[in-house]
C-alpha positions as CSV (number, residue, x, y, z in Angstrom):
1,M,111.0,33.7,-21.7
2,I,108.0,32.7,-19.6
3,F,106.3,31.4,-22.8
4,I,109.3,29.3,-23.7
5,K,109.3,27.8,-20.1
6,I,105.6,27.0,-20.5
7,I,106.2,25.2,-23.8
8,A,109.1,23.3,-22.3
9,I,107.0,22.2,-19.4
10,F,104.2,21.1,-21.7
11,I,106.5,19.1,-23.9
12,L,108.1,17.5,-20.8
13,A,104.6,16.6,-19.6
14,L,103.7,15.0,-22.9
15,V,107.0,12.9,-22.8
16,I,106.3,11.7,-19.3
17,F,102.7,10.9,-20.2
18,Y,103.8,8.9,-23.3
19,K,106.6,7.0,-21.6
20,F,105.0,6.2,-18.2
21,W,101.3,6.1,-19.0
22,F,100.7,5.5,-22.7
23,L,103.5,2.9,-22.9
24,R,102.6,1.2,-19.6
25,N,102.5,-2.6,-19.8
26,P,101.7,-4.0,-16.3
27,K,102.1,-7.6,-15.4
28,F,98.9,-9.6,-14.9
29,T,97.6,-13.1,-14.4
30,V,96.2,-14.6,-17.6
31,P,92.8,-16.3,-17.2
32,K,93.1,-20.1,-17.2
33,G,90.9,-22.5,-19.1
34,N,89.7,-23.0,-22.7
35,N,88.9,-19.4,-23.6
36,L,90.0,-16.5,-25.8
37,I,91.1,-13.3,-24.1
38,S,91.0,-9.8,-25.3
39,P,93.9,-8.7,-27.5
40,A,93.4,-5.0,-26.6
41,Q,92.3,-2.6,-23.9
42,G,89.3,-0.5,-24.8
43,R,85.6,-0.7,-25.5
44,I,83.7,-3.2,-27.7
45,S,82.2,-1.0,-30.5
46,K,81.0,-3.7,-32.9
47,I,80.2,-7.4,-33.0
48,I,79.3,-8.5,-36.5
49,E,78.3,-12.1,-37.2
50,I,79.9,-13.6,-40.2
51,K,77.8,-16.1,-42.1
52,G,79.9,-18.6,-44.0
53,G,77.2,-19.6,-46.5
54,S,75.6,-16.2,-47.0
55,K,75.9,-14.3,-50.3
56,N,76.3,-11.2,-48.2
57,N,79.0,-12.7,-46.1
58,I,81.5,-10.1,-45.0
59,E,84.2,-12.6,-45.9
60,K,83.2,-12.2,-49.6
61,G,82.6,-8.5,-49.4
62,K,84.2,-5.8,-51.5
63,G,87.7,-4.4,-51.1
64,R,90.2,-5.6,-48.5
65,I,87.6,-6.7,-46.1
66,G,87.2,-9.7,-48.3
67,I,90.5,-11.3,-47.2
68,W,90.2,-10.3,-43.5
69,A,88.2,-13.4,-42.6
70,D,90.3,-15.9,-44.4
71,N,91.2,-17.6,-41.1
72,L,87.6,-18.8,-40.9
73,E,88.0,-20.8,-44.1
74,G,84.3,-20.2,-45.1
75,K,82.8,-21.0,-41.7
76,D,80.7,-18.9,-39.4
77,G,82.4,-16.5,-37.1
78,Y,82.5,-13.1,-35.5
79,L,84.2,-9.8,-36.3
80,I,84.7,-7.9,-33.0
81,S,86.0,-4.3,-33.0
82,I,87.7,-2.8,-29.9
83,V,88.2,1.0,-29.9
84,M,91.1,2.4,-27.9
85,T,91.6,6.0,-26.7
86,P,94.9,7.6,-25.9
87,F,94.3,6.7,-22.3
88,D,94.1,3.0,-22.9
89,M,97.1,0.6,-22.7
90,H,98.3,0.2,-26.3
91,F,100.1,-3.1,-26.3
92,Q,98.2,-6.0,-28.0
93,K,98.2,-9.5,-26.5
94,A,97.8,-13.0,-28.0
95,P,94.2,-14.2,-27.3
96,I,95.3,-17.8,-27.4
97,A,98.5,-19.9,-27.3
98,G,99.7,-21.0,-30.7
99,T,101.9,-20.3,-33.7
100,I,102.0,-17.0,-35.6
101,T,101.2,-18.1,-39.2
102,K,100.9,-14.6,-40.7
103,V,102.1,-11.1,-40.1
104,Q,101.1,-8.7,-42.9
105,H,101.3,-4.9,-43.0
106,T,99.2,-3.1,-45.5
107,K,99.6,0.6,-46.3
108,G,96.4,2.7,-46.7
109,K,94.5,5.7,-45.5
110,H,94.3,7.2,-42.0
111,K,90.5,7.7,-41.4
112,N,89.4,8.3,-37.9
113,A,89.3,4.7,-36.6
114,L,87.2,5.9,-33.6
115,S,84.3,7.1,-35.7
116,K,81.0,5.2,-35.1
117,K,80.0,6.0,-38.7
118,L,82.7,3.9,-40.3
119,R,81.9,0.4,-41.5
120,P,84.3,-2.5,-41.5
121,E,84.8,-1.9,-45.2
122,D,86.0,1.6,-44.4
123,Y,88.4,0.4,-41.7
124,A,89.9,-2.0,-44.2
125,E,91.0,1.0,-46.3
126,N,93.1,2.3,-43.4
127,E,96.7,1.3,-42.9
128,H,96.6,-2.0,-40.9
129,R,98.6,-5.0,-39.8
130,E,97.2,-8.5,-39.6
131,F,98.3,-11.3,-37.2
132,T,97.0,-14.8,-37.7
133,I,97.5,-17.2,-34.8
134,E,96.8,-20.9,-35.1
135,G,96.1,-22.8,-31.9
136,K,95.3,-26.5,-31.2
137,N,91.8,-26.4,-32.7
138,L,91.1,-23.0,-34.1
139,K,92.6,-20.1,-36.1
140,I,92.1,-16.5,-35.2
141,K,93.1,-13.1,-36.6
142,I,94.0,-9.9,-34.8
143,I,94.1,-6.7,-36.9
144,Q,95.8,-3.4,-35.8
145,I,94.1,-0.5,-37.5
146,A,95.9,2.8,-37.8
147,G,93.8,6.0,-37.6
148,F,93.9,9.8,-37.8
149,L,96.3,10.0,-34.8
150,A,97.6,6.4,-34.6
151,R,99.7,6.3,-37.8
152,R,102.0,3.6,-36.8
153,T,101.4,-0.1,-36.0
154,V,104.3,-2.1,-34.5
155,S,104.8,-5.9,-34.6
156,L,106.6,-7.6,-31.7
157,V,106.4,-11.1,-33.3
158,H,107.3,-12.8,-36.5
159,E,105.8,-15.6,-38.6
160,S,106.4,-19.2,-37.4
161,Q,107.0,-17.9,-33.8
162,K,105.2,-19.7,-31.0
163,V,103.4,-17.4,-28.6
164,A,101.9,-17.9,-25.2
165,K,98.4,-16.8,-24.3
166,G,98.6,-13.2,-23.1
167,Q,102.0,-12.6,-24.7
168,D,102.8,-9.2,-26.3
169,I,102.4,-9.3,-30.1
170,G,102.2,-5.7,-31.1
171,L,101.7,-2.0,-30.3
172,I,99.6,0.8,-31.8
173,R,100.8,4.4,-31.1
174,F,98.0,6.6,-29.8
175,G,94.3,5.9,-29.9
176,S,92.9,3.6,-32.6
177,Q,91.2,0.2,-33.0
178,V,91.9,-3.5,-32.9
179,T,89.7,-6.0,-34.8
180,L,89.4,-9.6,-33.8
181,I,88.1,-12.3,-36.1
182,I,87.2,-15.6,-34.5
183,P,85.1,-18.7,-35.3
184,K,81.6,-18.8,-33.9
185,L,82.1,-19.6,-30.2
186,P,80.1,-18.7,-27.1
187,L,80.7,-15.0,-26.5
188,K,81.2,-13.5,-23.1
189,I,81.1,-9.9,-24.1
190,K,78.6,-7.5,-25.7
191,V,78.8,-4.1,-27.5
192,G,79.6,-1.3,-25.0
193,D,81.7,-3.5,-22.6
194,K,85.1,-2.3,-21.5
195,V,87.8,-4.9,-21.9
196,K,91.3,-5.3,-20.7
197,A,94.1,-6.7,-22.8
198,G,95.1,-10.2,-21.8
199,R,92.6,-10.3,-18.9
200,T,89.0,-10.1,-20.2
201,I,87.6,-13.3,-21.6
202,I,86.1,-12.7,-25.0
203,A,84.7,-16.2,-25.8
204,L,84.8,-19.7,-24.6
205,N,86.5,-22.5,-26.6
206,P,84.8,-25.7,-25.5
């Protein structure tokens, strides 16, 4: 009987944690000005420079990673990875104002998206969902990557929908990773930095 009560309390604690902490989505003031803000809360784990004219360009790499950077249209840019733990807020925000031109879900594996050993090519094999947002003078891509625990990505927007900077666009359940692909702009973050969704400035857009 005591064991059953302990299990019930544990389950109740998990439900409370999930509903009131994991699914928290506090209101905040979006940074003004010409900039791109973080789509996710977590830590910057990788910043990879994409060379548009290079033979080893990640855009022209093997597997699904080859189409991830199609928003750059052959130009230079950055692939920025943000890892999220179960303690981070898991709603994704629009880094810029614009129009959603693509929402695409791809089934795949569920490798540990928090592993430091995995390369972008490995992440591309995981189940993921891509969002392309076209603003006034640039096009960016946000990619939700499912992992070992986070096996479900959720879209809160649809193609042709206009979004405001900082607006909710998606949700990943439990810890995982969000990848941001942007043109080559002046970055305001570095590997190891902690970022907040919709509040931390990732890059300037002169």
